[in-house]
C-alpha positions in Angstrom: 49.9 10.0 126.5 49.1 10.0 122.8 48.5 13.5 121.4 45.4 14.4 119.2 47.4 14.5 116.2 48.7 10.9 116.7 52.0 11.6 118.2 53.3 10.4 121.7 53.7 13.7 124.1 57.2 12.4 125.2 58.8 12.6 121.7 57.4 16.4 121.7 59.1 17.3 125.3 61.9 19.4 124.9 65.0 17.9 125.0 67.3 18.5 128.2 69.8 21.1 128.0 67.8 22.4 124.7 69.3 25.5 123.1 66.3 27.1 121.1 63.5 28.6 122.9 60.7 26.5 124.1 58.3 27.7 121.7 61.0 27.8 119.0 61.5 24.2 119.1 57.7 23.3 119.5 57.7 24.9 115.9 60.9 23.3 114.6 59.7 19.8 115.8 56.8 19.8 113.3 59.4 19.5 110.1 61.3 16.7 108.3 64.9 17.0 108.3 67.4 14.4 106.8 69.8 13.0 109.4 71.9 10.7 107.8 73.3 9.6 104.3 71.5 6.3 103.8 74.5 4.4 102.6 76.1 4.7 105.8 73.3 3.3 107.6 74.0 -0.7 107.3 75.0 -3.2 109.6 75.7 -1.0 112.9 73.8 1.5 114.9 74.7 5.5 114.2 74.5 8.1 116.5 73.0 11.1 115.1 71.3 14.0 116.5 68.7 16.7 115.7 67.1 19.7 117.5 69.1 18.8 120.4 67.4 15.1 120.6 70.2 12.0 121.0 69.1 9.8 117.5 70.0 6.0 117.0 69.4 5.3 113.1 70.1 1.4 112.1 68.5 -0.7 109.6 66.2 -3.7 110.5 64.4 -5.6 107.7 65.5 -3.6 105.4 64.1 -0.8 106.8 66.0 2.3 109.0 64.9 2.5 112.0 65.2 5.8 114.0 64.6 5.8 117.4 65.8 8.1 120.9 69.5 6.9 121.4 68.8 5.6 125.0 67.6 2.2 126.8 64.9 3.0 129.0 66.5 0.5 131.7 69.9 2.5 132.4 69.9 5.4 130.1 72.9 4.0 128.0 73.4 5.1 124.1 71.7 2.3 121.8 74.4 3.6 119.2 76.8 2.1 121.3 75.5 -1.5 121.0 74.9 -3.5 118.0 72.2 -5.1 115.6 71.6 -9.1 116.1 69.1 -11.0 114.1 67.5 -7.4 112.9 67.1 -6.4 116.7 69.3 -3.6 118.5 71.4 -4.9 121.3 71.6 -2.5 124.5 75.6 -2.6 125.3 75.2 -2.1 128.7 72.7 -5.0 129.8 71.6 -6.8 126.7 68.5 -5.7 126.3 67.3 -6.3 122.8 64.2 -4.1 120.8 62.6 -5.2 117.6 62.1 -2.8 114.4 58.8 -1.4 116.2 60.9 -0.6 119.7 59.3 -3.4 121.3 61.6 -4.7 124.3 61.7 -8.7 123.4 64.4 -9.6 125.9 66.0 -9.1 129.4 69.0 -11.1 129.7 69.4 -11.2 133.3 65.4 -12.7 133.5 65.1 -14.7 130.2 62.3 -16.3 131.7 60.5 -12.8 133.6 57.7 -11.0 132.0 58.8 -7.8 130.2 57.9 -4.6 131.2 55.8 -2.7 128.8 57.6 0.4 129.6 60.9 -1.1 128.4 59.6 0.5 124.8 62.1 2.8 122.7 60.8 6.4 121.4 60.9 6.0 117.8 60.3 8.5 115.1 59.3 8.0 111.5 61.8 7.6 108.4 61.6 8.1 104.8 64.7 7.5 102.2 64.7 9.8 99.7 67.3 11.5 97.6 70.1 9.0 99.2 69.3 10.4 102.5 67.6 9.2 105.4 65.0 12.2 106.9 62.7 12.2 110.0 60.9 14.4 112.5 60.6 14.6 116.0 57.0 15.4 116.3 56.0 16.0 112.6 52.4 14.2 111.3 52.5 16.2 107.7 55.6 14.7 105.3 56.8 18.1 104.0 60.2 16.7 102.3 61.0 19.5 99.7 60.8 18.4 95.8 64.0 17.5 93.6 63.2 16.4 90.5 66.3 15.7 89.2 66.9 13.0 91.1 64.4 10.5 90.0 64.9 12.0 86.2 66.5 9.2 84.3 68.3 11.9 82.1 69.9 12.8 85.2 73.0 11.8 87.0 73.3 12.2 90.7 76.1 12.9 93.0 75.6 12.8 97.1 78.6 14.6 98.6 79.4 13.6 102.3 77.5 15.6 104.6 79.3 18.9 105.9 79.2 19.8 109.5 79.2 24.0 110.5 79.3 25.4 113.7 76.8 27.9 112.8 73.1 27.9 112.8 70.6 26.7 110.1 69.4 30.1 109.6 72.5 31.9 108.7 73.6 28.9 106.3 70.3 29.2 104.4 70.5 32.5 103.9 74.2 32.4 102.6 72.9 29.5 100.0 70.1 32.1 98.9 72.7 35.1 98.9 73.8 36.4 95.3 75.8 39.5 96.0 78.8 37.5 97.9 79.5 35.5 95.2 82.4 37.7 93.9 83.9 38.4 97.6 83.5 34.8 99.0 83.8 32.2 96.2 86.8 34.0 94.5 88.7 30.5 94.5 85.9 28.4 93.3 83.8 30.5 90.5 83.3 34.3 91.9 84.5 37.1 89.8 85.6 40.3 91.9 85.2 42.0 88.5 81.2 40.9 88.5 80.3 42.4 91.4 76.5 44.3 90.3 73.4 41.9 91.1 70.8 43.0 88.7 67.0 43.4 89.8 64.8 40.3 90.7 61.7 39.2 92.0 60.9 36.9 95.0 57.2 35.5 94.9 55.6 33.1 97.9 53.7 30.2 97.3 52.3 29.0 101.0 55.5 28.3 102.8 57.6 28.1 99.4 59.4 31.0 98.2 60.6 31.4 94.2 63.2 33.7 92.9 64.6 33.5 89.5 68.0 35.4 89.3 69.4 36.6 86.0 73.0 37.3 85.7 76.6 37.4 83.8 78.0 35.3 86.6 79.3 32.0 85.2 79.1 28.9 87.3 81.9 27.1 85.8 85.1 26.6 88.1 88.0 28.6 88.0 90.3 26.7 85.6 87.6 24.9 83.9 86.8 25.3 80.0 84.0 27.6 79.9 82.1 27.4 76.7 79.7 29.7 77.1 78.7 32.3 74.4 79.7 35.6 75.1 77.2 37.6 77.1 75.6 34.3 78.0 72.9 35.1 80.9 73.2 32.4 83.7 69.2 31.8 85.6 69.7 30.8 88.8 65.9 29.4 89.9 65.8 29.4 93.9 63.0 27.6 95.8 62.8 27.9 99.5 61.1 25.4 101.4 60.5 26.3 105.1 62.3 25.9 107.4 65.7 24.8 106.2 65.8 23.7 102.8 66.3 25.2 99.5 66.7 24.2 95.8 68.8 25.9 93.1 68.6 25.2 89.6 71.3 26.4 87.6 70.8 26.5 83.8 74.4 26.0 81.9 74.3 26.7 78.0 73.0 24.2 75.5 70.3 23.4 77.9 72.1 22.0 80.5 70.6 22.3 84.1 72.6 21.3 87.8 70.4 20.9 90.7 71.4 21.6 94.1 69.2 20.6 97.1 70.7 22.7 100.3 69.1 20.6 103.5 70.4 22.4 106.8 69.5 20.0 109.2 69.7 21.4 113.3 71.9 19.7 115.0 71.4 22.3 117.7 70.9 26.3 117.7 74.6 26.9 116.6 75.5 24.2 115.1 74.2 22.7 111.5 75.1 19.6 109.7 74.5 20.2 105.8 73.1 17.6 103.4 73.5 18.5 99.5 72.2 16.2 96.9 73.2 17.4 93.3 72.0 16.4 89.8 72.7 17.7 86.7 72.1 16.7 82.8 75.1 17.2 81.1 78.9 16.4 81.8 77.8 12.9 82.5 81.3 11.2 82.2 83.1 13.6 84.8 84.2 11.9 87.5 81.7 12.4 90.8 85.1 12.5 93.0 85.6 16.0 91.0 82.1 17.3 91.4 82.0 16.4 94.9 85.4 18.2 95.4 84.4 21.1 93.9 81.4 21.7 96.0 82.8 20.7 99.2 85.3 23.9 98.6 82.3 25.7 98.0 80.5 24.6 101.7 83.8 25.5 102.9 84.1 29.0 101.3 80.6 29.5 102.7 81.4 28.0 106.4 84.2 30.1 107.0 81.7 33.3 107.0 79.1 31.6 108.5 80.8 30.6 111.5 82.1 34.1 112.1 78.8 35.8 111.6 77.5 38.1 114.7 74.7 37.6 116.2 75.0 33.9 115.6 71.4 34.0 115.3 69.1 34.8 112.1 67.7 38.0 113.3 64.0 38.1 112.2 63.2 41.5 113.2 63.8 43.4 109.9 65.0 46.6 111.5 67.9 44.6 113.5 70.2 44.7 110.0 70.5 46.8 107.5 69.5 45.6 103.6 70.2 46.0 100.3 68.2 45.5 97.3 70.1 42.3 96.5 68.6 41.1 99.9 65.0 40.5 98.9 65.1 36.3 99.0 66.9 37.3 102.4 64.0 39.6 103.7 61.5 37.4 102.1 63.0 34.4 104.0 63.1 35.8 107.1 59.6 37.0 107.0 58.7 33.3 106.2 60.0 32.3 109.2 58.4 34.8 110.9 55.3 33.3 109.7 56.1 29.8 111.0 55.7 31.0 114.5 59.4 31.2 115.0 60.5 34.4 117.8 61.8 37.5 116.4 64.8 36.3 119.0 64.8 33.3 117.0 68.2 31.4 117.9 68.2 29.2 115.0 
């Protein structure tokens, strides 16, 4: 059966052993998320998971196909198979499927008629910012803006994906938090002698939040040369794209800009795969490996905290946790998730 929005209803059924509440899963399934790094999808199928749904990614005719990781004959995972002549082959009985998910061959009965039930559940896919994006039930593409990636004046760096044994909501809130720098990131860029959070404002435009935060906290790493003039005010411009993506543009001295896109892809309610494309218009000769190493260290510092937070869920009831003025972005983010239709006992 096809729903009124053009999506087959088999695509939007709750997965078995779903870790989300049914209503939250239905809301989250409407959005787009990255599930893989594009360069890693080559000549072999790759298994991924999104919102508890097991998926397989592979290339056919130069395009990435995203499908349910299951052959409908006997439920074998197609990610254990292979791609041959632009078709994915099931490892159990050799059934073959084309890029549209249609079964083209049943080796046990080469001359027999193939049942129309032997068709994969496929999902839309888009390759953008070096990532493969998909949606379980979304019809409107809502991939966040990240202008630096396509600007010829910027260089692009794509760190490997980073797994976090914590919820996407908690990871997102940590990315937006401006008062933890001096305590969590002491090994990378934080300064225990610079803890004050100046006043800042958060505005909302539809399902997007904007927060421009000015402070004297440097973004240069420990041990790096810091050419910033004395008293330089650093601008960190946050843009939040519901439900689990945010960009940060850090304004460096001499018109330098560093752009980071934080995409918390919800593998399950309490497991997140982080994708984080980076663009900058300065230090263009710095090896990508140096940038990747630094950012992976920052990610790990955040993950060490996110993975230990209790409750594991991000409480959307604003009375469930205490707040301070520095938490303006966090408060607005929780209100935004509530407005999307997520429950007060939201489990991601």
